[in-house]
C-alpha positions in Angstrom: -5.3 -35.7 21.1 -4.3 -33.3 18.3 -2.7 -29.9 19.0 -4.8 -27.1 17.5 -3.4 -23.8 16.1 -4.5 -20.8 18.2 -5.3 -17.6 16.2 -6.5 -14.2 17.3 -10.3 -14.0 17.2 -12.3 -11.5 15.2 -15.4 -9.4 16.1 -16.3 -7.2 19.0 -13.6 -6.3 21.5 -10.8 -6.7 18.9 -8.7 -4.1 17.1 -6.4 -4.7 14.1 -4.2 -2.7 11.8 -6.3 -3.0 8.7 -7.5 -6.6 8.0 -4.2 -8.2 9.1 -3.6 -10.5 12.0 -0.1 -9.2 12.4 -0.9 -7.0 15.3 -4.2 -7.5 17.2 -5.6 -6.0 20.4 -8.2 -8.0 22.4 -10.0 -6.1 25.1 -11.7 -9.0 27.0 -11.5 -12.7 27.5 -13.9 -14.7 25.3 -13.1 -18.3 26.2 -10.4 -20.7 25.2 -10.7 -23.6 22.7 -10.9 -27.0 24.3 -7.9 -29.4 24.2 -4.3 -28.6 23.5 -3.5 -25.4 21.6 -0.5 -23.4 20.4 -0.1 -20.2 18.4 2.1 -21.0 15.4 2.8 -17.4 14.3 2.1 -15.1 17.3 3.4 -14.1 20.7 0.7 -12.8 23.1 1.1 -10.4 26.0 -1.7 -11.2 28.5 -2.6 -9.1 31.5 -5.2 -10.5 33.9 -7.7 -7.8 34.8 -10.1 -9.9 37.0 -10.6 -13.4 38.4 -8.1 -16.2 38.1 -7.1 -18.9 35.6 -4.8 -22.0 35.7 -3.3 -24.0 32.8 -0.3 -26.0 31.7 2.2 -24.2 29.6 4.8 -26.4 27.9 4.5 -28.8 30.9 4.6 -26.2 33.7 1.6 -25.2 35.7 0.8 -21.5 35.4 -1.7 -19.6 37.7 -2.9 -16.2 36.7 -4.5 -13.8 39.1 -5.6 -10.2 38.8 -2.6 -7.9 37.8 -0.5 -10.8 36.6 1.3 -10.5 33.3 2.0 -13.5 31.1 4.0 -13.7 27.9 2.6 -16.6 25.7 5.5 -17.4 23.3 5.0 -18.7 19.8 4.7 -22.5 19.4 4.2 -23.1 23.1 1.5 -25.6 24.0 -1.3 -24.8 26.5 -3.7 -27.3 27.8 -6.0 -28.0 30.8 -7.2 -24.4 30.9 -9.5 -23.6 33.8 -10.8 -20.2 35.0 -13.2 -18.6 37.5 -16.4 -17.3 36.0 -15.2 -13.7 36.4 -11.8 -14.2 34.7 -10.9 -11.5 32.3 -7.8 -10.3 30.5 -6.4 -8.0 27.9 -4.3 -9.4 25.1 -1.8 -8.0 22.6 -1.0 -10.4 19.7 2.1 -9.8 17.6 3.6 -11.8 14.8 7.3 -12.3 14.3 7.2 -10.3 11.1 5.5 -7.4 12.9 8.3 -7.4 15.5 10.8 -6.8 12.7 8.7 -4.0 11.4 8.9 -2.4 14.8 12.6 -3.1 15.0 12.3 -4.5 18.5 14.4 -7.6 18.1 17.3 -6.1 20.0 19.9 -7.9 22.2 17.3 -7.9 25.0 14.6 -9.9 23.2 17.0 -12.3 21.6 19.0 -13.0 24.7 15.8 -13.7 26.7 14.3 -16.5 24.5 15.1 -19.4 26.9 14.6 -17.4 30.0 11.1 -16.3 28.9 10.2 -19.9 28.0 11.0 -20.9 31.6 9.7 -17.8 33.4 6.9 -16.3 31.4 4.9 -14.7 34.3 5.3 -11.7 36.6 3.0 -10.0 39.1 2.6 -6.3 38.4 2.8 -3.5 41.0 0.3 -0.8 41.1 2.7 1.4 39.2 3.2 -1.3 36.6 -0.6 -1.7 36.2 -1.0 2.1 35.6 1.8 2.1 33.1 0.6 -0.8 31.1 -3.0 0.5 31.2 -1.6 3.8 29.7 0.1 1.9 26.9 -3.1 -0.1 26.2 -5.2 3.0 26.1 -2.8 4.7 23.7 -2.8 1.7 21.4 -6.6 1.5 21.5 -6.9 5.2 20.6 -4.5 5.1 17.7 -5.8 1.8 16.3 -9.3 3.2 16.3 -8.1 6.3 14.4 -6.4 4.7 11.4 -6.9 7.9 9.3 -4.3 9.8 11.3 -1.0 10.6 9.6 1.8 8.1 10.3 -0.7 5.8 12.0 1.2 2.5 11.5 4.4 4.0 12.6 2.8 5.5 15.8 1.2 2.1 16.7 4.4 0.2 16.1 6.4 2.6 18.2 4.0 2.2 21.1 4.0 -1.6 20.9 7.8 -1.6 20.6 8.0 0.3 23.9 5.3 -1.9 25.4 7.3 -5.0 24.6 10.5 -3.7 26.1 8.5 -2.8 29.3 7.2 -6.4 29.3 10.8 -7.7 29.0 11.9 -5.4 31.7 9.3 -6.6 34.1 9.9 -10.3 33.4 13.7 -9.9 33.8 13.2 -8.1 37.1 15.3 -9.7 39.8 17.3 -11.8 37.4 21.1 -11.5 37.7 22.0 -11.0 34.0 25.0 -8.6 34.2 27.3 -11.0 32.6 25.0 -11.6 29.7 24.3 -7.9 29.2 28.0 -7.1 29.1 28.7 -9.8 26.5 26.8 -8.6 23.5 29.3 -6.3 21.7 28.2 -4.2 18.8 26.4 -6.7 16.5 24.4 -4.8 13.9 20.8 -5.2 12.8 21.9 -7.7 10.0 23.6 -9.9 12.6 20.5 -9.8 14.9 18.2 -10.7 11.9 20.6 -13.6 11.1 20.4 -14.8 14.7 16.6 -14.6 14.6 16.6 -16.5 11.3 18.7 -19.2 13.0 16.1 -19.4 15.8 13.3 -19.6 13.3 15.0 -22.5 11.5 15.7 -24.3 14.8 12.0 -24.0 15.8 10.7 -25.1 12.4 13.0 -28.1 12.2 11.0 -29.5 15.2 14.0 -31.5 16.4 14.9 -33.0 13.0 18.1 -30.9 12.3 20.6 -31.2 15.1 23.9 -30.3 13.4 25.1 -26.7 13.7 26.9 -26.9 10.4 23.6 -27.6 8.6 22.1 -24.4 10.0 25.2 -22.5 9.0 24.9 -23.9 5.4 21.3 -22.8 5.2 22.3 -19.3 6.4 25.3 -19.1 4.0 27.8 -18.6 6.9 30.5 -20.7 8.4 29.8 -22.6 11.7 32.5 -20.5 13.4 30.8 -17.3 12.4 27.4 -18.5 13.5 28.8 -19.5 16.8 30.4 -16.1 17.3 27.2 -14.3 16.2 25.0 -16.2 18.7 27.4 -15.6 21.5 27.4 -11.8 20.7 23.6 -11.6 20.4 22.4 -14.2 22.9 25.4 -15.2 25.0 24.6 -18.8 24.0 26.2 -21.4 21.7 24.1 -22.5 18.7 24.3 -26.1 20.0 22.5 -25.0 23.2 19.5 -23.7 21.2 19.4 -26.7 19.0 19.3 -29.0 22.1 16.6 -26.7 23.6 14.3 -27.1 20.6 15.1 -30.7 20.1 14.1 -31.6 23.7 10.9 -29.5 23.3 10.0 -31.6 20.2 10.7 -34.9 22.0 8.8 -33.9 25.1 5.8 -32.9 23.0 5.7 -36.3 21.4 6.2 -38.1 24.7 3.5 -36.1 26.4 0.9 -35.6 23.7 1.1 -38.7 21.5 1.1 -42.5 21.9 4.1 -42.9 19.6 6.6 -45.6 20.5 10.2 -44.8 21.1 11.1 -46.2 17.7 8.4 -44.1 16.0 9.7 -40.9 17.7 13.3 -41.8 16.8 12.2 -42.3 13.1 10.1 -39.2 13.1 12.9 -37.0 14.4 15.5 -38.8 12.2 17.6 -40.3 14.9 19.8 -43.3 13.6 17.9 -45.7 15.9 15.9 -45.9 19.1 19.0 -46.6 21.3 20.7 -43.4 20.1 17.5 -41.4 20.6 17.2 -42.7 24.2 20.9 -41.8 25.0 20.4 -38.3 23.5 17.3 -37.6 25.6 18.8 -38.9 28.8 22.1 -37.0 28.3 20.2 -33.7 27.9 17.2 -34.2 30.2 18.6 -36.5 33.0 16.0 -39.2 32.4 15.1 -41.8 29.8 12.2 -41.1 27.4 10.1 -43.8 29.2 10.8 -42.3 32.6 9.7 -38.9 31.3 6.5 -40.3 29.8 5.6 -42.3 33.0 6.3 -39.2 35.2 4.0 -37.1 33.0 1.3 -39.7 33.1 1.6 -40.1 36.8 1.2 -36.3 37.2 -1.9 -36.4 35.1 -3.4 -39.2 37.3 -2.7 -37.3 40.5 -4.6 -34.3 39.2 
């Protein structure tokens, strides 16, 4: 089955800055498209306000109940969505470009990319709920009053703080002292370069696996790119390349009937044998073992 692109809806219950989809507020749940979906250009902050829902998010089962917060990250696949009749949620959609307009790609958001992929949900306390409701009401007010002076800057400032509060909640309980102390004084240019590397790694969809190729595209040396990623994310470029490559392979094993040879050809591995060794080295199982395990999980459900 195909994977369909997920976009913010229009109509009642939505607010936008102008006619753009760059930043969208959705006040209530209006159903999910059937099948497998992923947002290609947006991250989504979701706060469950009533009922419950369950779905698979990049292979892991997620359950949302009232007052749960969930961060749906760009290019992540959701399928098997189910919800109770009374399920409802608020959503804040934001594009990568809009995040740069808000200047929120700080060391916090860059360093959390892998962590947030693996742990995208948190339960909110009563204090958290009140805080996020306050942000949402402020956003609603200002997005309804677009004639106010400095309107876009005010909205972006609120969303910027909102996103940092989300990161704070999702990082709660994580022991990240070492990572926080490792960042140094990388400037905005360095952080943008690191984000551009992440964009390229995502967009390559597993087909570019050499760090020196990314360095060439970014007009820097591999040594400088490695130093930059360690300062901004406390991770080596090769770790992020492996992360996105495994995601690309797993999507093909789970969502298509492609043979191992076809996947190897599609992702530009030299041959199927090399492809199999790569996947086992980085995942701990062969591609076929992964596919069978996933199929067995489906049958058990």
